[in-house]
N, C-alpha and C positions, 0 to 999 in steps of 0.2 A: 504494500500499498504506499509506503514511504517512496519507494522509487517511482512510483507511478505519479505519484504527486510533484515530486520534483522534476519529473519530465515534463509535466503540466507547468512547470515554472511557478509552483506554491511555495517559493522559498520563504515568504513572509509567516505562512503557516509552520513550517519547520524551525525556523529562528523561535517563533512565540510556544511551540511544544518544547523545543528544547531547553528555552529560558524557565519556563514553568517546572521542568523537571530539576533544573539546579537549583530554583528557588524553595522547591518541595524538600530537596535534600539539605538545604540550609536550615531550613527549618526544622529538620529533625534535631538538632542539637540544641534549641531552645524550644522547653516544653511549656513554661509559665512566665507571666508578666516580669518576676523577679529572677529569672534564669539569665545566665550570660554564658556566652561559648565562644569558640572560634571556629571556623571553617577554613581548611586549606584545600585551595584549587590547585591541582597538579597537572593540569593540562592547559598549556597557553591558550590554545584554540578558543578557549572560554572568553579572552580578552575581545577576540573577534566578534562573538556572540554578542557580548554586553554593547558593543557600539553598534552591531545592526539591529538589535532589539530594544535599544534603550527607549524608544518611544512607547515600548510595551511594558515597560518595568513599573510597579509600583513606587512611589516615591519614596518610601521607607527602605525599599532594596537599592534603588538607585542612589542612595545616599551612602550606603555601604560599599557599593561599587566603587564610589568616587574615593572611598577610604583606602582603597586596596593598596598594598603594599608587596614589594617582592623580598623575601626573606633572605638571609645570606645564609645559604646551605654549605656543609662541608662537600670537598670534591667527592665524586662518586669514589665507591670503594667495592669493586666486585665481590671480595672476599666477605664483607659485610652484607650485600645484598644477598647472598646464600646462607645467611646463617652465622657465619663465621664458621663454617664446617672443619676448617683445618686450623685447630687450635695448637697445632704441636710447635708453631712458631712462638718463641718466648717475647717477642717484642708487641704480641697483642695487649690491650688492656682488656679488662675485664667488661663483660656486657654492662654491669651496672655504671661503671666508670664512662662508657661511652654514652650511654642512655644519658647521664646526668648533664653533659655538655652538649647536646645536641638541641638543634632549634625546636624539635617537637616534644622535648622531655617533658613538658606539661601534658602532653597525650600519652605516653608512655610510661612516665615515672609513677610513684606510688602516690605521689600528691605532695 
């Protein structure tokens, strides 16, 4: 169905549907008026979506998109990406040490 709509040039529909999905995903972080949370968007193509669907954004979401920032992330380490399976190297820090200084430690840490 999606391919057919796009063949018919219904890109505005596609952007609205994608935006709705992102807004719903972000909303799962906050469940009550006194809740707060952070959503990490790891797909740079969402920036294009936000530009294309800007006129369809609710004002409260648009305000948050305007506040987006790009975090400083450590360089990619393939060994860590696979769970640091090779622990025989003496130079590796423990998982706890690594998590504590990671930009997402508030998500992974004990709180």
